[in-house]
C-alpha positions in Angstrom: 49.2 124.1 119.0 50.4 127.6 118.6 52.5 127.4 121.8 54.3 124.3 120.5 55.0 126.1 117.2 56.4 129.2 119.0 58.5 126.9 121.2 59.9 125.0 118.2 60.8 128.2 116.3 62.5 129.7 119.4 64.4 126.5 120.1 65.5 126.3 116.5 66.7 129.9 116.3 68.6 129.8 119.6 70.0 126.3 119.6 70.4 125.4 115.9 70.8 128.7 114.2 73.0 130.2 117.0 71.5 133.7 116.8 73.3 134.6 120.0 76.6 133.2 118.7 78.6 130.4 120.2 79.8 127.1 119.1 78.4 123.6 119.5 80.9 122.7 122.3 83.0 124.8 124.6 86.6 125.0 123.7 87.6 123.2 126.8 85.3 120.3 126.0 86.8 120.0 122.6 90.4 120.0 123.8 92.1 116.6 123.9 94.6 117.9 126.5 91.7 119.0 128.8 90.2 115.5 128.5 93.5 113.8 129.4 94.2 116.1 132.4 90.7 115.6 133.7 91.0 111.8 133.3 94.3 111.9 135.1 92.8 113.8 138.0 90.0 111.3 138.4 92.2 108.2 138.1 94.8 109.5 140.5 96.1 107.1 143.1 96.0 106.8 146.1 92.5 108.0 146.7 92.1 109.2 150.2 88.9 109.3 152.2 87.9 109.5 155.8 87.0 106.6 157.9 83.9 104.6 157.0 80.7 105.8 158.6 77.2 104.5 159.3 74.3 106.9 159.2 71.5 106.7 161.8 68.4 107.4 159.6 66.3 108.7 162.5 68.6 111.3 164.0 70.7 111.9 160.8 73.9 111.5 162.7 77.0 109.8 161.3 78.9 107.3 163.5 82.5 106.2 162.7 82.7 102.5 162.2 85.6 100.9 164.1 86.7 97.4 163.7 87.8 95.4 166.7 91.5 95.8 165.5 91.3 99.6 165.6 90.5 99.9 169.3 
């Protein structure tokens, strides 16, 4: 029981009382501009990727999948 009490007191002092300083959120996480720029990055089009691959689970090798039209 003593360990739980010590852990609670330490957690309360560090996280809730902020004895080492700091804010609840980083400034970048609070910024609306940061949110919109990040969202714009993730929603960018066209998304580019390599060719589709199939992994052989035994040898852990990736093989490029080719359709009959690509040959």
